Structures are given as structure tokens and as C-alpha cells.
C-alpha positions in Angstrom: 79.7 58.6 117.6 78.5 57.1 120.8 76.2 54.1 120.6 73.2 54.3 122.9 72.3 50.8 124.3 68.9 49.3 124.3 66.6 50.6 127.1 68.4 53.9 127.4 66.9 57.2 126.1 68.9 60.3 125.4 67.5 63.8 124.9 69.4 67.0 124.3 67.7 70.4 124.3 69.0 73.9 125.0 72.4 72.7 126.1 71.0 70.2 128.6 71.4 66.5 128.2 69.1 64.0 129.9 69.9 60.3 129.9 67.3 57.8 131.3 67.9 54.1 131.9 67.1 51.2 134.2 69.3 52.6 137.1 67.8 56.1 137.0 68.2 59.4 135.3 71.2 61.7 134.9 71.1 65.3 133.7 74.0 67.6 132.8 74.3 71.0 131.2 76.9 71.4 128.5 78.2 74.9 128.0 81.3 73.9 126.2 82.1 74.8 122.6 80.9 71.6 121.1 77.9 70.7 119.0 75.9 67.7 120.2 73.2 66.0 118.2 71.1 62.9 118.9 70.2 60.7 115.9 68.3 57.6 116.7 70.4 55.4 118.9 73.6 57.5 118.4 75.0 60.6 119.9 77.3 62.7 117.8 79.8 65.2 119.2 81.6 67.8 117.0 84.1 70.3 118.1 87.0 72.1 116.5 89.0 71.7 119.8 90.1 68.1 120.5 90.1 68.8 124.2 86.4 69.8 124.2 85.5 66.9 122.0 87.2 64.3 124.3 85.7 65.8 127.5 82.2 65.9 126.2 82.5 62.4 124.7 83.8 61.1 128.0 81.0 62.8 130.0 78.3 61.4 127.8 79.8 57.9 127.9 79.9 58.1 131.8 76.3 59.2 131.9 75.2 56.3 129.7 77.3 53.8 131.7 75.8 55.2 135.0 72.2 54.7 134.0 72.9 51.1 132.8 75.3 49.7 135.4 75.6 52.4 138.0 78.7 53.4 140.1 79.7 52.0 143.5 82.5 53.4 145.7 83.4 51.9 149.0 85.2 53.4 152.0 86.5 51.6 155.1 86.2 53.1 158.5 89.6 53.0 160.3 90.0 54.0 164.0 92.6 53.2 166.7 90.7 53.7 169.9 87.3 55.4 169.6 84.8 53.3 167.6 83.4 55.5 164.8 79.8 55.1 163.7 78.2 56.6 160.6 74.5 57.4 160.4 72.5 58.5 157.3 69.4 60.7 157.9 67.9 61.7 154.6 70.5 63.7 152.8 72.7 64.3 155.9 75.5 62.0 156.9 76.5 62.1 160.6 80.0 60.7 161.6 79.8 60.1 165.4 82.6 59.6 167.9 85.4 60.5 165.5 88.5 60.7 167.7 86.2 60.8 170.8 84.5 64.0 169.8 81.2 64.7 171.5 79.6 66.5 168.5 79.1 64.5 165.3 80.8 65.7 162.1 78.2 66.4 159.4 78.2 66.3 155.6 75.7 65.9 152.8 74.9 63.3 150.1 75.4 64.9 146.7 72.9 64.1 143.9 69.3 63.1 144.1 69.7 59.4 143.4 72.9 58.8 145.4 72.6 56.2 148.2 74.9 55.7 151.2 74.8 52.3 153.1 76.8 51.3 156.1 77.5 47.7 156.8 79.9 47.2 159.7 83.0 49.2 159.0 82.4 49.5 155.2 80.5 52.5 153.7 79.1 51.9 150.3 78.1 54.9 148.1 76.2 54.1 144.9 74.2 55.9 142.2 73.9 56.5 138.5 75.8 59.9 138.5 79.6 59.4 138.6 80.2 63.0 139.7 77.6 62.8 142.6 79.0 59.5 143.9 82.6 60.9 143.8 81.5 64.1 145.4 79.8 62.3 148.3 82.9 60.2 148.9 85.1 63.3 148.8 82.7 65.1 151.3 83.0 62.2 153.7 86.8 62.0 153.4 87.3 65.7 153.8 85.1 66.0 156.9 87.2 63.3 158.6 90.6 64.8 157.7 92.8 65.2 160.7 94.4 68.6 161.1 97.1 69.9 163.4 98.2 66.5 164.4 101.0 64.1 163.2 99.5 62.1 160.3 101.9 59.2 160.9 100.5 58.7 164.4 96.8 59.7 164.0 95.6 57.6 161.1 91.9 57.5 161.9 89.6 58.3 159.0 87.8 56.9 155.9 89.9 55.2 153.3 88.9 53.9 149.9 88.6 50.2 149.3 89.2 48.7 145.9 
């Protein structure tokens, strides 16, 4: 049983779970072999397979935590010679002057409520959906991956900050 905190509403219909809270709303479709039922302020998950049970339990817990406290991931911009700038235009992220390239590298923000903020050389990615925040971070890291060069020498890129 998962306890639903005060101020959070959980609804489950036709395999789709919707969790609403003060930080926003997160929706997820569950097609796994598990039975989910919402009773008052508790969510009950039942499955004959312990792996499905644990996965669904963890996903629902992450959704509830996301709408109450939210998730924040930070990246640090590292460069040796060419100063890198990051610009956010709607859902597009432009990484300019990476290794002196004339054309900016582009990626997108995953999720509807995910926000990207740049302050100096720190990029902050925040939102209620853990998967969308992580996917946005992965998109930014993968687009700045250096290929066909020695990684011990060319260390420019975006690195996660604790």
C-alpha cells in the first residue's frame, strides 16, 4: 500500500494513472501485469510477479514524490577554449559555440512541465516528472558527446553536478 499525502489526488482509469499535486500533474500508462486500485488516500498494487509489483510500486511512488517536491538535476558546462552558451527557446535547447562550431547543436525538452534554466555555467533542469527530467538531461549530454577524438584530451561537454 502506498500512502497518498494531503493535497495530492490520484486517479486510475483504463490503465492510465494521473497524479495531481502542488508542483503539477504527472500521467503514466501502466500496461504491466499488475492490478492497481485507489481506495481513499491509499494506492494498492497487486501482482503475482514480484518484479512487476516492485516496478509499479516504485513508479507510483516517484510520481507522488514528483508532484509534491519535484525533481531537480544540474549540469555544469565545461570547456577548454571556446566558451559554450546554452539558450532555451520554447521546447528547443540550442548549445552554441561547442568546440568552436558555427552551427548550434539542438535538442528538445522532454515533458510538458519540464523547465530548463541557465545561470552562468550551471544548467538546472526541473519538473514533476522524473523520467522527463532525466530524459532532458540525457538529451543534452548526448548531443554534446565528442566523437572521433581522444576523450582524455577533449573533455568539453556537460557534466552532472551533485
